[in-house]
N, C-alpha and C positions, 0 to 999 in steps of 0.2 A: 893377514887378510888384505886382499887387493880390491880396490874399487875402481872400476872403469868409468871415466867421465865421457859417456857416449854422446851426450848432447851438450853443446856449448852455446852461449848467447850469440844470436845472429843480429844482423842489422835491422831486419823487420821494419823497413820503411825509414823515413826521416823524422826522428823525434824532434818536434818543434821546440820543446823547452830547451833542449841541448843545442840545437842549431842556431837559435837566436842569441846564445851567449857568445861573448868574444872567444876566439880560439884559445884552448888551454896551453899552458907552457908544456914543453916536451915532457913526456912521461918517463917512468923508470922501470923498464921491463926486468923481470928476474933473469939473471944470467949467472951461470956457474953454480957452485955449491954454496948455499946460504944456510946458516944455522940461526935459530932464534929460540927463545923460551916458549913462545906461543905462536901458533899459526892461526890466522883468521881467514877463512875461505869465503870470499864474497865481500866486495866493498860497496854494498848497498846500505840502506839505513841500519839494518841489524848489525852488519859487520862494522860499519863506522862507529856505531854506539858501543859494540862489544870491545873493539880495539881501544877506544878512548877510555872506557871505564876500567879495563884491565890496566892500562897505562897509569891511570890515577891511583888505583889500588896497589899496584906493584911498580913503583917508580924505578926500581933497580932492574926490572925485567925487560927483555927485548921482545917486542911484538911485531910480527910480520903480517901485514894485511895485503892479500893478493886478490886480483880480479882479472877476468878475461878481457875486459874492455876498459875504456877510460871511465873514471868516476863520473856518474851522472848520465852516462850514455845508456846504461842498462835499465832494467825494469823500475828501479827506484826513482830514476829521473824521468820516467814516462807516464806516471800517474797524473791524475787531474789536480793534485795539489791541495786536497782537503785533509787537514788534520782533524779527523772526526772524534769527538769526545763521547758521543752517545752510542747506544747499541745500533749496529748497522749490519744486518745479516743479508748478504747478497742472495742467499738461497731461500729466503722467506719473504712473503708479502707483508709480514708483520715485523716492524722494526723493534718492537718491544715484546717481551715474553714474561719470564719469571722475574718478579721484582727483585729478589735477593741476588739472583744471577746477574741481572742488568746493572744493579748498583756496583757489583764487583767489577764488571767490565768497564763501567764509567771510571772507577778509581784507577784501573790499569791504564785506560786511555789518557786520562788527565795526568797520570804520572809520566807518560811519554811526552805529552805536551809540555809539562813543567820542565822536564829534563832538557828538551830541545830549546825551549825559550831561554833558559839560563845560558846555554851555549851560544845561541844566536846573539844575545845581548852582550855577553862577555867578550866574544870574539869579533863582534861587529860584522857579522855575516850579512851580506846584501842579498836577500832572497825574496824581496817584496812581501815580507811577513806582515800579515793583516789579520788582526783579531776582530773580525767583523761578522763572524757567524756564518751560517749557511741558510739558504732558502730551500724549501721543499715546494715543488710546483706540481699542481694537478691540472689535468686537461679534461678528463671525462668523468662521468659519475663514479666509476670504479676508483679512479684516483682520488676524487674528493672524499669518498668513503674511507680510503686508506689513510688519508691525512687526519680525518676525524678520529679514527682508531689510534693513530700515532699520538694525537693530542691527549686522548684518554690515558694512554700509557705514560706519557710525560707527567700528567696530573698525578698518577699513582706514584711516580718516582719523585715527585716534588721538584721537577725540573722546569725552569722558566721557558716560555715560548710566546710567540705572538702569532695569532691567526691573521691572515691577510686576504682581503677580498680581491676580486678581479681588478678593480680600479687601483688598489694599492700595489698589486703585482705589476701592473703596467707602469706605474710611477717609478718603480725600482728598475724594472728590466727594459722598459721602452716598448715592449710588445704586448698586445692584447691576447696572446696565445693562451696564457694561463688563466684558468677560471677561479682558482683558489690557491692559497699558499700558506706556508708556515715558516716562521723565522726562528731558528734555534741559535742562541748567541754564543755558545761555547766553542764552535769550530774555528780553527785558524786556517787561513788560506796562504799558500806560499807558491813560489816558483820552484818546483821540486828539483830540477837539475841544478839550479843555482844553489839551493840548500845543500845538496850532496857535495858539490864542488867546494863550497865554503867549509863544510865539515872536514873534508879531506885536507884542505890547505891549512887548517888550524889544529891538526892532530898533535898530541904531545910529542916531545922530542924522542921518546923511546919507542915510537911507532914508525916503522918503515913501510911505505906503501909501494907495492909493485903492481903496475897497470899493464894492460896489453899482454897479459901473461896467462893464457888459458891453461888450467891444470888438466892434464891428459889422463893421469891415473894417480891414485893415492894408495900407498902401502902403509897399512896401519901396523904399528909396532912400537918399539922403544929405541929410537924415536919414530914418529910418523914421518913419512916422506912424500911430498907432493911434487910430482914431476911435471915440468913444462917442456916445451920444445927446445929451450935454451938452458935449462938448469934444473936444480932440485932444491926444494926448501925442506929442511929437516927441523922438527920441533917435537919435544916430548908431549906437548898438549896442543889440542886443536879445537877451534870453535867453527862449526859449520853454520854459515849464514848465507847459503846460496839458494834458499827458498825453493822454487819449483825445480831447480836443477839438481836437487837432492832426491827427486822422485824415483830415479832408477836404482837407487842404492839399496838393493834387496838385502845385502849382508848386514845392514844396519836396521832392518825392520821397517824401512820406509817404502819400499816398492809395494804397490798394491794398496797404499793408504792415501797417497797424495794425488790431487787432481790438478794438472797444469791446464789452466784456462786462460785464453787470451781475451783481452778487450782492446779497443781501438779508439783512436782520437784523430781529429784534424784541427789545424790551427789556420785561421785566415791571415791574410796580410794585414798590416795596420790600416784601420779605417782612416779616411781623410777627415779633416775637421768638419766638412759639410756632411759627410755620412754620419759622423757621431752626433751632430746636431739633429739630423733627420731621425736618428734612432731615439735620442733622448734618454731618459732614465739615468741611473747612477753610473759612474765611470768604472766601478769595480764591484762585482758580485759573483757569487758561485751558487749554482742551483743543482740540487739532486732531485731526480724525478720521484713522484709518488710511487710509481711502480719500479721495483729494483732493476728491471731490465729495460727501463726507459732511457731517455737521453739526459745525460749530465751536460750542463752548459756553464762556462765561465766567461765573463767579460773582464778583460784585463785593463789596468790603468794605461797601458801603452797603446790601447786602441784595438787590440786583437780579440777575437772571439774563438773559444775552444769548444768543439762539439765532441762528445764521447758517447758512443753506444756500440752495440754488436758484440756478442760473445761467441767464441768458438772453443771447442775442446781440442787441444793441440798436444797430444802425448809426445810428439817429436820435437816440441819446443821451437817451432819456426812457423812463420806466416808467409805464405806464397805471394808473389806479385799479383796473382789472380784474386786472392782473398783481399789483399789491400785495395785493389781497384773496386771490388764489389762493395767493401765497407765505405770507401770514399763516396760512391754513389749514394749509399744509405745516409751518410753524413750530409751530403748536399741536399737530399730530400728533407732531412730534419732541420737543417739550417733555413731553407727557404720557407718551410712551414712556420717557423718562429719569427723570421726576420724578412717578410716580404718587402719591407721598405729599403732593403739593401740588395737589390738585384745585381747579379754579376760580381759580387765580392768573392774573389777566388780563395780557395785554400792554398796555402804555400807548402804545408806539410801534412802528411798523413802517416801514421805509424801504428804498430801494435806493440803490446807488452804483455809479459806473462804474469798472471796471478797464480798463487798457490792456495787452493782451498781443500777442505775435506768435507765429506758428506755430513759429518756431525759437528762441523765448526771446531774441531779439535786442533791442537797445535803439537808439533814435535819439539818438545822443550825438555831439556835436562841432559843427563849423561847417558848417551845411548850406546856407548862402548867404552872400554877403559881409556880415560883421559881424552874422550871425544865428546864434546858438548854441542848440543843442537839448539838452534833458535830459528826454526823454519816453520812455514805454513802460517801466514798472517791472515788468511781468509778475507782478502780484499781490503784490509785496513792497514796497508803497508806503512803509511807515514806515522801512525801512532803505535800500532801493535808491534811492528818490526823494531821501532825505536826502543820501546820499553822492553821488548824481549831481548834485544841486544844488550841493553844495560843490565838487565836482571840475570842473563846467563853468565855474564862476567862476575857478578856478585855471588851467584850460586857456585861457580867454579872455584872461588877462593874461600868458600865456607861462610859467607855472610847470611844473616837472617833479616827479614823485613816483612811487613804486612803485604806489600805488593808481590814479593817473591812467593809468599804463601798462596796468594790468589792465583798467580801464574802456575804454580805447581798443582793447584787443584783443577786446572782446566783439563778436560778429557784429552787423551791421545787420539790421533786420527783413527777412525774405524776402518775396517777392511772394506774394499770395494769388490763388486762382482767381477768375475774374470772377463777379459775380452773374448769375443767381440761384443758381449752383452753390455759391458760398461759403456763403450763408445756409442753403441746404438741407443742406449737409454739416455745418456747425457745429451747427445745431439738432438734427440727427439724432444727431450725436456726443454732445452734451450729454445728450439723452434716453437714449441707450444707456448712457452712463457712470453717470447717476443710477440707472438700473435695475440696473446691475451693483453699485452701492454697496449696494443692498438695505437691510439693517437699519442699516448705518452712516449712512444718511440719516435 
């Protein structure tokens, strides 16, 4: 069985998290014929976690981890850096739903955070790891009602939170834009590209990382063969951790089930000391909007501000310069509405990144073909869900059992989507309608 990799990661703008890091050491592209016991496709958070866990469980095995770009440059290094522990459904205006299901999702998410915390602390990874929780901010009556509903859901789950009035929100954020807020303490904030790079640099000795090596096609068999422009990687067992880029693989039952959706962010230059004093508030915080399609904001300790909003359905897995310019204008509008005391502060970077979601929030997890294991479709919770999925797929592949693995296996598979052009028309119309409904939250 042959899989054609028709869509490969693109530059999609300048990812600020990656560009503000020091230049990486020279990479190691795949060249010639390489054999390994395991091939892991995709060096994002799921792939990094899977390769590490396989190496820990099978210290005599050779693991080859391969990626089309440099580690941290792709989607895993482009997110907003929230390791979210609570239910967080991008497709719903209600962040909590069924109590039992939510509790299981919380255990999964916190399992991912615990696994990552241990690695970061043990390896001394410098990624601005901050266990300071996240804010939810509301602007209009609809957003305030959503926060009140969220608080009721957290009460039912027995989860701690603090409601914040407008004055307290201004004291934290420096802006009087938000009329109400909620602080949830369990979220961890990180610099995502720095986290990915640190994870790659600290991989066990029996993992070999191949970067700048786009896989052009995959021949499934005994062994599987992953072909690049300069070589072939052969391995009897493979883990797929390429998230949205697995969407076209119809032979594995994924085509027609996964939805590649882009979201976008911009990062300012560093604020001057005078600008930071004028803004006031805390030096570091992360805020998620009350409306799922509203604007996420992070203020970083280095003085930069990150704005993230706008969603597009991109089945070809690329963002055009025209789209990037349009969302940059949207980000400028959102920035100026929140920070009128910072006129003229420019964005240095604007970029897009691919999410992989399904209409029923299901994940493609498990053995999807003989000796082919999948940990894709994180539904917008990449930092936590991809991490725990990568760890657990390695444990599943070697025959381990655990409570977290049982929870993961109980998650639904992605449901079928309507055919094109109905799918595209419906998704784009839904996104436009929900962004209009978000109103001032955007």
